[in-house]
C-alpha positions in Angstrom: 95.1 84.8 86.6 97.9 85.8 84.2 100.8 88.1 85.0 99.2 90.9 82.9 95.9 90.5 84.8 97.7 90.7 88.1 99.7 93.8 86.9 96.3 95.4 86.1 94.8 94.4 89.5 97.8 95.9 91.3 97.6 99.1 89.3 94.0 99.5 90.5 94.9 98.7 94.1 97.8 101.2 94.1 96.0 103.8 91.9 99.0 104.2 89.6 100.1 102.2 86.5 102.3 99.2 87.2 104.8 98.6 84.4 106.9 95.6 85.6 106.4 92.8 88.2 109.5 91.3 89.9 110.0 88.5 92.4 111.0 89.4 96.0 114.6 88.9 94.8 114.2 91.3 91.9 114.0 88.6 89.1 111.6 88.9 86.2 108.2 87.3 86.7 107.3 84.7 84.1 104.3 83.2 85.9 102.1 84.2 88.7 103.3 81.2 90.6 106.8 82.9 90.8 105.1 85.4 93.3 103.5 82.8 95.5 104.6 82.1 99.0 102.9 79.3 101.0 103.1 80.7 104.5 101.5 83.0 105.1 99.6 82.1 102.0 99.7 84.8 99.5 101.6 86.6 96.8 104.3 89.3 96.9 107.3 90.8 95.3 108.6 94.0 93.8 107.2 96.2 91.1 108.1 99.2 89.1 105.5 101.9 88.3 105.3 103.4 84.9 107.1 106.5 86.2 110.0 104.3 87.4 109.1 104.3 91.1 110.1 101.0 92.8 107.8 99.4 95.3 107.4 96.2 97.3 103.9 94.6 97.7 102.1 91.8 99.4 98.7 90.3 98.7 97.4 87.7 101.1 94.2 85.8 101.9 92.8 86.4 105.3 90.0 84.3 106.9 89.6 82.4 103.6 87.3 85.2 102.2 89.1 88.5 101.8 92.3 89.6 100.2 94.5 92.1 102.1 97.0 94.3 100.2 100.0 96.3 101.3 102.6 98.2 99.3 105.6 100.4 100.2 108.2 102.4 98.4 111.6 100.8 98.0 114.8 102.8 98.4 116.7 102.8 95.2 
């Protein structure tokens, strides 16, 4: 999966257009591996919606079969 594909997937999950993906520390994402965390296994970081809204998100594998997703608004 590319960064653009992940951005599109997150846009679908949130229901709003994601413009930018950032690491948990707010750094620019160059590769999907920049968002990976080994324990609990999954992906996460920050993102900015097209309207400028900042959010945090997590996507993790549960039971080896299904992906769970959570997002929340970040205070600016």
